Structures are given as C-alpha cells and as structure tokens.
C-alpha positions, -999 to +999 in steps of 0.1 A: -168-055+288-137-033+281-145+003+273-135+014+238-103+034+236-107+070+227-092+085+195-069+113+205-070+147+188-049+150+156-014+162+162-003+195+147+019+177+122-012+162+106-025+196+095+008+202+077+010+167+061-027+164+050-032+201+041-066+207+024-075+171+031-070+174+069-107+171+076-109+140+055-079+125+074-098+132+107-129+115+093-108+085+082-092+082+116-127+083+132-139+055+108-109+034+118-115+040+155-152+031+152-161+008+123-125-004+118-124-017+154-160-030+153-153-050+121-120-063+133-099-044+108-077-029+135-072-038+172-087-015+199-053-010+214-042+008+182-068+036+185-047+058+209-018+057+184-037+058+152-023+091+141+014+086+148+017+048+141-007+045+113-020+076+094+012+098+096+035+068+094+019+059+060+013+094+047+050+102+047+056+074+022+046+101-003+081+115+000+095+087-021+066+081-046+072+098-080+047+122-094+017+112-115+023+074-113+000+044-109+001+026-076-012-007-063-015-011-025-012-049-020-030-064+009-045-030+017-065-042+047-080-011+064-064+011+037-029+015+050-008+029+034-031+034+004-057+058+018-033+082+037-012+082+005-043+091-016-052+119+008-019+137+004-014+128-033-043+134-057-018+132-086-016+094-082-040+067-095-042+042-067-057+007-066-064-008-032-060-046-036-075-067-008-088-103-009-113-102+021-148-090+015-154-073+048-123-052+042-131-043+006-166-033+018-150-010+043-125+004+018-153+011-007-173+030+019-143+051+029-134+059-007-169+070-015-173+089+017-141+108+013-146+114-024-113+098-034-120+097-072-084+087-080-088+055-059-102+021-070-109-008-047-103-043-062-111-076-043-086-103-050-052-117-043-021-104-061-014-137-078-050-138-091-051-103-107-018-104-126-027-098-162-062-086-153-050-053-138-027-030-159+009-032-146+017-002-123+047+020-117+047+014-079+035-013-055+031-004-019+026-027+011+026-025+049+025-054+074+015-079+048+042-106+048+080-110+051+098-093+022+107-125+002+070-136+002+057-101-004+080-097-034+065-128-051+031-111-049+040-075-055+068-075-081+049-093-109+023-064-108+049-039-117+056-023-151+092-026-164+115-004-143+089+000-116+095-003-079+080-018-048+079+003-016+074-017+015+069-001+049+089-021+074+101-019+110+133-028+127+137-060+107+141-042+074+178-048+070+176-084+080+147-091+057+164-074+028+195-095+033+176-128+036+155-120+006+184-111-017+184-143-038+146-143-042+146-107-052+172-113-078+152-141-093+122-118-094+140-093-116+151-068-089+181-048-101+186-025-070+175-024-034+178+002-007+165+012+028+150+046+031+139+066+061+111+091+056+090+115+077+117+135+095+101+160+117+067+143+113+070+108+129+095+096+155+110+072+148+110+079+111+092+054+088+114+027+073+108+019+036+124-010+017+127+000-020+130-027-046+136-015-081+131-039-110+145-041-146+127-049-178+112-082-166+093-077-133+089-111-117+116-127-138+113-152-166+086-173-149+062-144-145+070-129-179+055-161-194+024-158-171+020-122-180+022-128-217-004-156-214-028-134-194-024-106-220-032-130-248-063-143-229-075-107-223-071-098-260-090-129-270-119-121-247-121-085-260-124-097-296-154-118-288 
C-alpha cells in the first residue's frame, strides 16, 4: 500500500493572501489532504502541491471579483475555487453548487467547521437549479468542462450584465476561440483572458472572463427562466 503524501507547510505568501483567515486556510488544506483524499475528492498526488496549485491558485481569483456581489461556484467539487475565495472575501455571498452527494457532504462539513456564514451549499446540476436559485452577479468554475459546455451551464445562472469567471490553463485562448459562436448565442457581449496572482503563484492563474448583456443564456434560456419564475410565484401563492 502506497504511503500517503505529506502536506507541506503553508508558503509565506499564504499568510499574506488569507490574512486573518490563514488558520482556517491551513485547516482546509489539512481536510483536503486527509478526508479529501480518503473520499476520492482529490488525488493523493495533489497533496504536495495543494497550496500552490489549488488553494492559492484559486484564492487569487478574488482580484477580479467585484465587491459585495453574489457568486455561484458551479461544479464546486472539493470547494475549489469557492472556499478559498470565501476565505479571502467575506463581503461575497457564495453558493457552492455540486451534484454529487459525497462532495456536498464534504462541503457542508467544511463550511460549518470553518464558520463560513456567507457560504451556502446546494446539491444539484446547474441546468436543474435555474429559476430555483436567484440569479447571481458572478459564476465561477475550475476544471469542470470545456468552455463551450461550461458556458451552457453557467451563463443562464447569471443576472443581466453579470459575468462568468473560469479558471483555465494553457488551453484558455484556444477554448475561447472555439467557443466564440456558442458564447454569442448565450448572450455574451465581451470576453477576455486575465492573468492574476502576480507575486503569489508562478505561473499566474489564467482566468477566462465572459461578460453577458441583458439576456444571460440568450433567447432560449430567457423563456425557461420566465417559466421557472412563474412556477415559483404560483407555488408561493399556494
């Protein structure tokens, strides 16, 4: 049986990034390295690089998230990027959206243990919760799906003039180019590639930003959203 990899000490940059929440970030890293591996949420090979590749890589997303907005982390998995983002930004109201029960159980435990009162865990798929969850200002995602497919799940959850922020790797530019037509149909009005985390992570984290207009998801999803809203109002009147 292979011996479990050991979690390295937190790098000095983590103290600066997480500030007063540094101890909570350390506890979260420990949970990922222990329960996260045991439950199959992350691979054991990821443990030695948890800080640089996962926690810090996700926390620096906060550089491009506006103040005081609502966020939905689609396909949150083990809580990346949603939980690191929540640790550095208590001004945000964050929903961790995840369809698998074993993952939502883990997320709920982490949220309660770390006292993240501004975070809610919801079990479900993005296409199932549209109209049931209030539209958000920002959708985040990391390692969920190629951009064109991710956009069909994430963009319809946005408020008008909201934005999707997807953490991507070396394929960001290529994915953005191949998804151009799909994004346009989904109501995207502007796209860009951002690099965040200078002086914290090397290489810097790559973020694809997709900004939408007044009809997130396009015409097709506007009709679905309106129908879901009518259904919700009818249920509340009963």
